[in-house]
C-alpha positions in Angstrom: 20.1 16.2 -5.5 16.9 17.5 -4.1 14.3 16.2 -2.6 11.0 17.6 -2.9 7.9 16.2 -1.0 4.9 17.4 1.3 5.0 17.6 5.3 1.5 16.9 7.1 0.0 16.5 10.5 0.8 12.6 11.1 4.5 13.5 9.7 5.1 15.7 12.8 3.5 13.4 15.1 5.6 10.7 14.1 8.4 12.4 15.1 7.1 13.7 18.4 6.5 10.0 18.8 9.9 8.8 17.5 11.4 11.7 20.0 10.0 9.9 22.8 11.2 6.6 21.8 14.6 7.3 20.9 16.2 10.5 23.1 17.8 9.1 26.2 16.1 11.4 28.5 12.6 10.5 27.3 13.3 7.2 27.1 14.5 6.9 30.8 11.7 8.5 32.0 8.9 6.3 30.5 11.4 3.4 31.7 10.5 4.4 35.0 7.1 5.4 34.9 6.2 2.2 33.6 8.4 0.2 36.2 6.7 2.6 38.9 3.2 1.5 37.4 3.7 -2.3 37.3 5.0 -2.2 40.8 1.7 -0.2 41.9 -0.4 -2.9 40.1 1.6 -5.9 41.0 1.3 -4.5 44.9 -2.7 -3.6 44.7 -3.4 -6.7 43.2 -1.6 -8.5 46.0 -3.3 -6.6 48.6 -6.6 -7.2 47.3 -6.3 -10.8 47.2 -3.1 -11.7 49.2 -1.4 -15.3 47.8 1.8 -16.8 47.9 0.5 -19.6 45.3 2.9 -19.5 42.3 -0.1 -19.4 40.1 -2.1 -17.0 41.3 1.6 -14.8 41.8 2.5 -15.4 38.1 -1.2 -13.8 36.9 0.0 -10.9 39.0 3.2 -10.0 37.9 1.7 -10.8 33.9 -1.0 -8.1 34.7 1.9 -6.1 36.2 3.8 -6.3 33.1 1.2 -6.2 30.7 0.3 -2.5 32.3 4.0 -1.5 32.4 4.5 -2.4 28.8 1.2 -0.7 27.9 2.1 2.4 30.0 4.8 4.1 27.3 2.2 3.9 24.6 -0.7 5.5 26.5 1.7 8.7 27.7 3.0 9.2 24.3 -0.5 8.9 23.0 -1.7 11.5 25.6 1.2 14.0 25.2 0.9 13.9 21.5 -2.3 15.4 21.9 -2.1 17.7 24.7 0.3 19.3 22.8 -0.4 22.8 21.5 -1.9 21.8 18.2 -0.7 25.3 16.4 2.6 23.8 16.2 1.2 21.2 13.7 0.5 22.4 10.0 -3.1 22.7 9.7 -3.0 21.4 6.0 0.0 20.0 4.1 3.0 22.0 3.8 5.7 21.8 0.6 9.3 21.3 1.4 12.5 21.1 -0.6 16.0 20.1 0.5 18.7 20.9 -1.4 21.6 18.3 -0.5 25.2 19.3 -1.1 28.5 18.0 -0.3 28.8 20.5 2.9 25.2 20.0 4.5 21.3 20.1 3.6 19.2 23.1 2.8 15.8 23.3 3.7 13.2 25.5 1.5 9.8 26.0 3.4 6.7 28.0 3.5 7.8 29.3 6.7 11.7 29.8 6.3 14.8 28.5 5.1 17.6 26.8 6.9 21.2 25.6 6.2 22.9 22.7 8.0 25.8 21.1 7.6 26.5 17.6 7.9 29.2 18.1 10.8 26.4 19.5 13.1 24.2 16.2 12.6 23.7 14.6 15.8 22.0 11.3 14.6 19.4 9.6 12.2 16.9 8.0 13.1 13.6 6.7 11.3 10.4 4.9 11.1 8.4 3.2 8.7 7.5 6.3 6.9 10.0 8.9 7.8 13.4 9.4 7.8 14.5 11.9 11.2 17.7 14.1 11.1 18.4 15.0 14.6 21.2 18.1 14.3 23.2 19.9 16.9 21.0 22.6 19.2 17.9 21.4 18.2 16.8 21.6 14.4 15.5 18.7 13.0 14.9 17.8 9.0 12.1 15.1 8.3 12.2 13.6 5.2 8.8 11.4 4.3 9.7 8.0 2.4 7.2 8.9 -0.2 9.2 11.6 -1.7 10.2 12.4 -5.5 13.0 10.3 -4.7 13.8 6.7 -3.9 13.7 5.7 -0.3 16.5 3.5 -1.3 18.5 6.5 -2.9 17.8 8.7 0.6 19.3 6.0 2.4 22.2 6.0 0.4 23.0 9.6 0.2 22.7 9.8 4.6 25.5 7.0 4.8 27.4 9.0 2.4 27.3 12.0 4.5 26.5 10.7 8.0 28.8 8.9 10.2 27.7 5.6 10.6 27.6 5.9 14.1 25.0 8.1 14.0 22.9 6.1 11.8 20.1 4.1 14.2 19.6 1.0 12.4 15.6 1.0 11.2 15.3 -2.8 10.6 16.7 -3.2 14.5 13.7 -1.0 15.4 11.4 -2.6 13.2 12.8 -5.7 14.9 12.4 -4.1 19.1 8.6 -3.4 17.6 8.1 -6.8 16.7 10.0 -8.6 19.7 7.5 -6.8 21.9 4.8 -8.1 19.9 6.0 -11.3 20.5 6.4 -11.2 23.8 2.8 -9.1 24.1 1.6 -12.5 22.8 3.5 -15.0 24.5 2.5 -13.4 27.7 -1.0 -12.9 26.7 -1.3 -17.1 25.9 0.5 -17.6 29.0 -2.0 -15.4 31.2 -5.2 -17.2 29.4 -3.7 -20.4 30.2 -3.1 -19.7 33.6 -6.6 -18.4 34.5 -7.7 -21.5 33.2 -5.1 -23.7 35.5 -6.6 -21.6 38.4 -10.1 -21.7 37.8 -10.6 -25.2 37.3 -7.4 -26.8 39.4 -6.7 -24.1 41.9 -10.1 -21.9 42.3 -12.2 -25.2 44.1 -9.1 -25.7 46.7 -9.0 -21.8 47.7 -12.6 -22.0 48.4 -12.3 -25.5 50.9 -9.3 -24.0 52.3 -11.6 -20.8 53.2 -14.4 -22.6 54.2 -12.1 -24.5 56.4 -10.3 -21.5 58.1 -13.8 -19.8 58.7 -15.0 -23.6 60.7 -11.7 -23.8 62.6 -11.9 -20.4 63.8 -14.7 -21.1 65.6 -13.4 -23.9 67.7 -11.0 -23.9 70.5 -9.1 -27.3 69.5 -6.9 -26.9 66.7 -7.8 -27.9 63.3 -10.7 -29.5 64.2 -11.9 -30.2 60.4 -9.2 -32.1 60.3 -9.7 -34.5 63.1 -13.3 -34.8 63.1 -14.5 -38.0 63.2 -18.0 -39.5 62.3 -18.0 -41.6 64.7 -16.4 -39.7 67.9 -19.1 -38.8 70.3 -17.6 -35.7 72.4 -18.1 -32.6 70.7 -15.9 -29.6 70.1 -15.9 -26.7 72.1 -16.4 -23.3 70.3 -14.5 -20.3 71.3 -16.2 -17.8 74.1 -15.4 -15.1 71.7 -17.5 -16.9 68.9 -20.8 -15.0 67.6 -23.8 -15.4 65.4 -21.8 -13.3 62.6 -18.9 -15.4 62.8 -21.1 -18.8 62.5 -22.7 -17.2 59.8 -19.7 -16.4 58.0 -18.8 -20.0 58.4 -22.0 -21.7 57.0 -21.8 -19.7 54.0 -17.9 -20.2 53.5 -19.0 -24.1 53.5 -22.4 -23.2 51.2 -20.0 -21.6 49.0 -18.4 -25.0 48.2 -19.8 -26.7 44.5 -21.1 -30.1 44.3 -18.7 -30.8 41.4 -15.6 -30.0 43.6 -16.9 -33.0 46.2 -13.9 -35.8 45.3 -13.5 -39.2 46.7 -10.4 -37.3 49.1 -12.3 -34.1 50.4 -15.7 -35.5 50.5 -14.8 -36.6 54.4 -14.1 -33.4 54.8 -16.4 -31.6 53.5 -19.2 -33.4 55.9 -17.0 -32.7 58.7 -17.4 -28.7 57.9 -21.1 -29.0 57.6 -21.2 -30.6 61.1 -19.2 -28.7 62.8 -21.3 -25.4 61.6 -24.2 -27.1 62.8 -22.2 -27.8 66.3 -21.1 -24.5 66.1 -25.2 -23.0 65.7 -26.1 -25.5 68.8 -23.7 -24.7 71.0 -24.3 -20.8 70.4 -28.1 -21.6 70.8 -27.2 -23.3 73.9 -25.2 -20.8 75.3 -27.6 -18.2 74.9 -30.1 -19.9 76.1 -28.4 -20.1 79.1 
């Protein structure tokens, strides 16, 4: 059997990509780098905005997974671009493969090569190419658009190559499809979590921040929660309180949107506003002495 075809730059790039994703050494390195990148992103996000709330943590985890899944693809593209372009054919290069029971005789413009079936290490493929990996380095690319139909090439490989050395193309395609489905699912979950965070949890975080800032001004613990509109005795600000802290507390209280005020929290928000005024009055009185 003779197989005639043309090798172009796209076929070589496809081979490089296949080497990255199917060769054990490169695959393990890419996996380790992906995990490391995801872990770094999670740590950075947590350090920028620490939170143990399930929704916020889930957002961090999903973003980290997105980064980890993207790193492999990005690294592959960067490495392919950085490879010496002289190794790629500037123009299409024709080839002829003579298939016999003993092996493959490859004839190209740059030279000939004879390889035996017994020396084949594995056979991989993508949507457009077959990649025949031989021991000690040689690799033969068989585009699926040659003079011989793809089905006939597949049958030929199945005849001469040990089935254990054949990497299933449908399996590889199934993995790519699975990755896309996972990515889409994560994206939908991410959007849903962001909506929940923005609509339901974001306002609670703002109110909690305001309460913490106000409570930090007073000697009494949890002054905001214990404040009573009918209580005559005022709370006492700490000796360490200064105008910077008071203004920070005031800013946090003013950050509460009116749409976030409900029947359950309006007394708390009113108490925060009154306590800020109380702190300002006590600080002015202290500085006037």
